VMD Tcl script that draws the C-alpha trace (Angstrom):
set ca {
  {-25.35 -9.43 -11.90}
  {-21.95 -11.07 -12.33}
  {-19.06 -11.26 -9.91}
  {-16.65 -9.79 -12.47}
  {-14.87 -6.54 -11.70}
  {-16.83 -3.45 -12.69}
  {-13.97 -2.34 -14.94}
  {-12.82 -3.72 -18.25}
  {-9.11 -3.49 -17.35}
  {-7.67 -6.92 -16.57}
  {-6.75 -7.64 -12.98}
  {-3.07 -8.05 -13.88}
  {-2.90 -4.56 -15.43}
  {-4.49 -3.03 -12.34}
  {-2.07 -4.95 -10.11}
  {0.99 -3.78 -12.07}
  {-0.25 -0.18 -12.09}
  {-0.79 -0.21 -8.34}
  {2.62 -1.81 -7.76}
  {4.25 0.88 -9.86}
  {2.38 3.57 -7.99}
  {3.52 2.09 -4.66}
  {7.16 2.10 -5.82}
  {6.91 5.73 -6.97}
  {5.23 6.77 -3.73}
  {7.93 5.00 -1.69}
  {10.60 6.89 -3.61}
  {8.78 10.19 -3.15}
  {8.10 9.84 0.57}
  {10.90 7.61 1.89}
  {13.52 6.98 -0.77}
  {15.41 10.21 -0.34}
  {15.89 10.00 3.45}
  {18.81 7.73 4.32}
  {20.30 9.29 7.46}
  {19.70 8.43 11.10}
  {19.21 11.08 13.77}
  {21.57 10.84 16.75}
  {20.13 12.24 19.97}
  {22.13 13.82 22.84}
  {21.85 10.62 24.89}
  {23.49 8.64 22.07}
  {20.34 6.89 20.85}
  {19.46 6.92 17.18}
  {16.16 7.08 15.32}
  {15.25 6.97 11.72}
  {15.87 7.11 8.94}
  {12.20 7.96 8.46}
  {10.10 10.45 10.36}
  {6.50 9.70 11.30}
  {5.16 12.32 8.88}
  {6.85 10.54 5.96}
  {5.28 7.18 6.76}
  {1.87 8.78 7.37}
  {2.14 10.65 4.07}
  {2.98 7.43 2.22}
  {0.10 5.59 3.88}
  {-2.47 8.28 3.18}
  {-1.19 8.72 -0.36}
  {-1.66 5.03 -1.09}
  {-5.08 4.93 0.53}
  {-6.64 6.76 -2.43}
  {-5.58 4.32 -5.19}
  {-6.34 1.31 -2.97}
  {-9.87 2.55 -2.29}
  {-10.36 3.49 -5.95}
  {-9.36 -0.01 -7.06}
  {-11.63 -1.61 -4.47}
  {-14.51 0.66 -5.49}
  {-14.05 -0.53 -9.07}
  {-14.14 -4.17 -7.97}
  {-10.39 -4.79 -7.94}
  {-9.81 -5.38 -4.24}
  {-7.37 -8.24 -4.87}
  {-5.32 -6.05 -7.21}
  {-5.28 -3.33 -4.56}
  {-3.81 -5.70 -1.99}
  {-1.39 -7.52 -4.28}
  {-0.18 -4.47 -6.17}
  {0.28 -2.21 -3.19}
  {1.98 -4.74 -0.93}
  {4.08 -6.08 -3.81}
  {5.24 -2.63 -4.85}
  {6.08 -1.56 -1.31}
  {7.94 -4.81 -0.67}
  {9.96 -4.39 -3.85}
  {10.79 -0.78 -3.01}
  {11.76 -1.58 0.59}
  {13.91 -4.55 -0.41}
  {15.74 -2.45 -2.99}
  {16.11 0.56 -0.68}
  {17.39 -1.51 2.24}
  {19.43 -4.11 0.32}
  {22.75 -2.43 1.15}
  {22.35 -3.51 4.79}
  {25.34 -5.75 5.48}
  {23.58 -7.63 8.29}
  {20.95 -9.06 5.96}
  {18.17 -8.04 8.33}
  {16.56 -6.00 5.57}
  {14.82 -9.23 4.54}
  {12.92 -9.28 7.83}
  {11.99 -5.63 7.41}
  {10.77 -6.25 3.88}
  {8.71 -9.18 5.15}
  {7.15 -6.93 7.77}
  {6.35 -4.40 5.04}
  {4.66 -7.18 3.04}
  {2.49 -8.34 5.92}
  {1.62 -4.89 7.22}
  {0.84 -3.33 3.86}
  {-1.20 -6.34 2.74}
  {-3.24 -6.21 5.97}
  {-3.81 -2.45 5.70}
  {-4.70 -2.60 2.00}
  {-7.05 -5.54 2.60}
  {-8.82 -3.68 5.40}
  {-9.19 -0.56 3.25}
  {-10.39 -2.62 0.27}
  {-12.97 -4.53 2.32}
  {-14.29 -1.38 3.98}
  {-14.48 0.45 0.64}
  {-16.20 -2.44 -1.10}
  {-18.67 -2.90 1.76}
  {-19.47 0.80 1.87}
  {-19.94 0.83 -1.91}
  {-22.37 -2.10 -1.70}
  {-24.33 -0.46 1.10}
  {-24.59 2.87 -0.68}
  {-25.43 1.41 -4.08}
  {-27.93 -1.03 -2.56}
  {-29.71 1.68 -0.59}
  {-31.17 3.25 -3.72}
  {-32.75 0.06 -5.06}
  {-36.35 -0.86 -4.31}
  {-36.74 -3.43 -1.56}
  {-33.51 -2.48 0.23}
}
mol new
graphics top color blue
foreach p $ca { graphics top sphere $p radius 0.5 }
foreach p [lrange $ca 0 end-1] q [lrange $ca 1 end] { graphics top cylinder $p $q radius 0.2 }
display resetview
């Protein structure tokens, strides 16, 4: 058995496809909401609601796990975090304070960590399940 991905698609193609999917998902879940909610006490929240971020996260979980299942865990991490970082930086770039760079960096770190965890768990589960049916395991 080789250590090559179980798919014939090159890693770079998978990475670009996942990045594109992350950008599209950002636009669908978060890109349209640009207003902050002002509460009676004067505090503000937003612009995103929890359900939007959860929807984005769960929506990206499927392609990340699919890529990891096919042996493209690195593409899952790089593509997803790269696409989300690109989308966040573009979406937030009109911030005059320049703090959007810190937010985009946090998106990079957080999405890479989450995608890596999902990819490792998926890959490990796949190995356990596929190894269970072989003699001697």
